C-alpha positions, 0 to 999 in steps of 0.5 A: 085681170079678173073683172069684177061685176061692174065692171063685166057689165060696163065692157058689156055695155061697150061692146053692146054700144060700138058693134050696135054702130058699126054695121051704119058704119060699114055701109058709109065707108062702103060710098069710099072704098071697095069690100075688100081694100075695105075690109084690109084697111079697117084691120091694117089700122086696127094691128097697127094700134095693136102692135103698138100697145104689146110693148107697155102691156108685155106682151110675149108673142108665137110662144108656144103651137095651140097659140100659132094655131089659134091666130090661123084659127082666128084669122080666116074665121073671126077677121077675113073671110066672115068680114069680106062676106059682109061688106060684100053682103053689105052693097045690098042688104040694109045695115040692120038686116045684115045685125040681125041675121048676125043674132043667130051667132049665141045659137049657132054657138050655144050650138057649137059649144055642147058638141065642143065644150063639156060644161056648154050643154045645151039643155032640153029648154035651151033647144028649143031657143033655138028654133025658135031663133031659127023659125025667127029667121023664116019668117024674117027670110019668107020676105019679100026683097022686093021691098027692102032692094031687090033680088040681090039683096036676097041673095047676098043675105043668105050667104051672108047666113056664113058669117054668123057660122064662122065666128061662132066656130072661131069663138068656140075655137079662142074660147077651147085652145085660149087658156093663158094668151094673152088676149091682145095676142090673139088679136092684134095678129090675127087681124095683121094677117086678114089685112095682108090677106085681104089687100092681096086679095083686093088687088087681083078681083076689085082692081078696077075699082075707085078707091075715095078718100072722102070724109064721110068713108073715111072718118067711117073707115078711122071709126071702124079700125080703132073702137071699131074693131082694135078697142072691142075685140081686145075686150071681147078676147079677155071677157072669154077668157072668164065667161064662158062663151053661150054667155057672152055672145047674150051682146047680140041679143042687144046689138040688132036692136041698136043696128035696126034704130040707126039704120033705120032713123040715119040711114032711111032703110026700110023695116017690114012686118017680116023684119019685126016679127022675125027680129022678135022671134030670134032675140027670145030664141036667144034668150031661152037658150043660152041665159039660165034659170 
């Protein structure tokens, strides 16, 4: 079904609201679940929900070689590696700062789309926007990270930069080769594969870590699995079939604002001048880089 303008707006608002709160929910889930275990459980839950929906939508899986290749690409680029790094990093990086770093996703998407999607070439103005956005990132990383929790925050935040790059590559792959493939297929199978891979990895690297099924982390896990993964990724891949990859990445324009607000209000995460100025530059850069007219 091709979305109307109203339906598109509602879907985008839903994605922004949900993904703006998942950053803090990850911090809560880490109170009970080690990072790799948390990723495995989150996507196992999300995949179970989506597989239950496949018959209702009449989705046939694996009907083409391209579809199966996209499963592999999405597993590695969208879910397993980025979320493994993200969960590991959020053990030290404040959730709001993590969301701001990931807000470079539209800038990276615009750069990769320029190379991979002929219809989404960068204009000179867009290139200026990309440069402004990365200048904002430089301002953020000029921060004295001791005020945010110590040197491990700087290390984790630096590694976290890999996440938006891989996610941008995943979105471009889906946009370029995902025509005619149902969004549930693109989401469900990679999520299930991620759950298996990360579950096996957790048995190796987190064998000595304790899993605690306390109320707060368990509720956070349920929220992340169902409302934070199964629903929004299906909606996102559906919209991606009808919107340009660059335009759809605009949701990252508002997500960090919500994430920083939630982290500050409910988790008392520090917000410094460098983060405020850097975030403003990143968002201005995104606006200039990907908006039309």
